[in-house]
C-alpha positions, 0 to 999 in steps of 0.5 A: 580242068585242074588249077586255074587262073582267072584273067579279066580285063576290058569287060572280058573274063577267062579261067585259064587251066594249068599249061595254058597261057592267055592275054586280054589287051587292047593295042594302043591307038595309032592315030589321034582320035582312033580307038582300039578294041579288046583282044584275047588270046588263049593257047595250050602253049606259051604265047610269043610276046610279039603277036598279031590279033589274028594269031601271026607269030603264034600260028607258026610255032604251033604243033599238032596237039596245040590250040590258039583261041582268039576273041576280037572286039569290033566297033560297037555299031557292028553289033547290029549288022547282019554279020554279027547277027548270032547272039551269044558266044559260041560255046559248042565247036562242031569238029566239021566247023574246022578246015585247013581252008578257014585259016587266015593264013594257011599252014600245013596240017592246021585247021581253023574256024571263025564265028562272028557274033554279038553278045553283051551289046558288043560285036565279036569274032571268035577265031580258033586255030588247031594244030592238027586237022586230023585231030580236030575233035579232040582239040575243039573239045579243049577250045570249048573248055576255055570257052565255057569259062569265058565271060563277056560283059556290057560295057558302060554307055549307050548300046549300038544305035542308041544316042548318048544320054 
């Protein structure tokens, strides 16, 4: 993959190759007592500073060769629900998983895929947008290279469904 940059925050880590941009963050809580969870965006184009968690603000500027990968954490209790029953971060992305109607917001030529899973006692959504449905095999392979270097860590505290000590 060439020269990479290691990025790690909030129990998420990733190695980003040259030419890619990535951010890991937690939004500020908008109400007293509310909590937020980790989000990672990784793209093979420059990410705009203003983006929504599911890529709004970035998907609109994507070109045909672009890839946008998002990891979004959900509340820990969700890890024990059927939606997140798949164990482990998906590392292989079949081109057949991508389709234009799997986007959060349908944009001409693009394709998306969304995967819900649990890993390290945490509930996650992996959402990948490709700039070209026609070139989905090549672009999905680029996303797989990022996933190969992604790590998810268990955070301190009780596992979902366990009482605090």
